[in-house]
Each structure stands twice: as structure tokens, then as C-alpha cells.
N, C-alpha and C positions, 0 to 999 in steps of 0.2 A: 144172331139171335139163325141163322145157318142155319145149328146143329154141327158142326161142325167144331173140331178147335183148331185152328192153322197155328203154326209154331209163334208171329207172338202173340195172339193170343194167352199161349202156354210158358211163355218167359212173361207177360203180363202178370200173370198169377201167381207164380212162381216167386214174381217179387214181392208181390205184393202178401204172401204166404212166411217167407222170409226175413223182410225188409218194414214189410206198412206198421202202420200203427195201429193199436188194439181197437179201438174202432173198427178201422177200415176192415182187421181182420173180421171182427165179432159180423160187419155185416156181408161182406164174402159169404163167411159160413153160414149167416142164416140162410140166403137167396140157394146156395148148398143144398140146405138142407130141407129147404119149401120145394120141396118135390114137384107136383103138382102146378107151382107158381101162382097160386092163390095170395099170394099176399100174408101167407099166417101157417104154423108149425103147429099139425096137429098130436095128437100121443101117439098114432099113428105112424106118422115119417119122425114123429124121435125116435120111438121104438126102434125100425129099421136100422135107423144111421148107425145110436147105439150098439146096436147086436153087427152089425157093419167093421165098428172100429175095433171090436172086441174080437171079429173074427181077423181077424186085422194083426192086432196085438199081443192077441194070446193072452196069456195068463189067467190066474185066478182073480175071482172077483168076489166081494163079500156079499154083494144083492144081485140079484138077477137083473136084470136085462128090463125087464117089464116093473120092478122095483125101483129100479133107479131112475126111470121116464114118470112113476107115477111120482115119485118124493121131487123130480123136478119142477112139475105140473104142480104141483103140493106148492111148494117154493116161489114159486117165478110167476104161475098165470093170476095176473094180477085184481084181473076184473073176471074170475074163475070161470069163461067162456069156453072151455077146453081147447082152447089154441095156441098161440103164443105169437103176440104181435111183432114187428121188429123193434117197436118199445121195448115189449119185456123180454125180448130174447137177452138185446145190449141190457140193459138195466139188470137184470137178472143173473148174466153170464159177472160184471163186477160186481156184486154183492155177494154172493154164492162160487167159495171158492172150490167144493166138490166140482160144480158142473164150466169152470173159469178152466178147471183141471181136465176134464174131459177131449174141452172144445179144442183146447192148444193142442194137445196130445192128439187128437183126431187124425190133424192136418201137418203132425211134425216132421218135415222132410229133410233134418239134419243130417241123417244115416244115407240117402239117395243125394244130397248133396257130398257126401263125405263121397263115395263112390266115384260120384263124375270126378 
């Protein structure tokens, strides 16, 4: 929690992304996407993440990042409060194939590992 990532923290994160169980990965993604650290992901945070993922991965998309974000919230924001709790995020990713696919592709490091 010092604001820096040392080598061991970096290795631990890579190991989790590459070899961790699905639940561990989703919990880690949630912490990563919860930019303000308040324990929930709001629409703005998710929208920014989706835009960043698309900028990195490129390609054409059938729907806009805004539409995708709205679709995710419509499907997995169970209590309708406009925020995704950890439980909603994990359960939603498990139940929604499209959302899970985006989560898994967002930090797919296999091409980087292959180069290393």
C-alpha cells in the first residue's frame, strides 16, 4: 500500500492472472476496477475500464462502450443502486458470458508471456 509496485508484487500479480482460480481473478479485477477504492464499481469506473480495454485491444465493436456498460449494469446490478458490489461483480461475471469474456480478455497477458 505504498503507491509503488515492487518486483515481488508484480510477480504475484502475474501469477494470479496467469494461474489463479476464476474467483481469485475476478476479485483481483474488481479491486483493479474500483478506482476510488470505495468497495463498489460505479458506471463511470466501468465505462473508463471498458474504454481502456478497447483502446488496448483495438478492433471493431457491435455496441459502444456506453451501451455495453449500461447492459452490464442492467444485467448484474441486482439491487439497482447504480454500483456493483464485489458479490454482484463476481456473480454477474459468472452468469453473464459476454461480461466474463470482456473481463478475461481485459488482462490476457499470454501474448506478453510468449514474448518473454
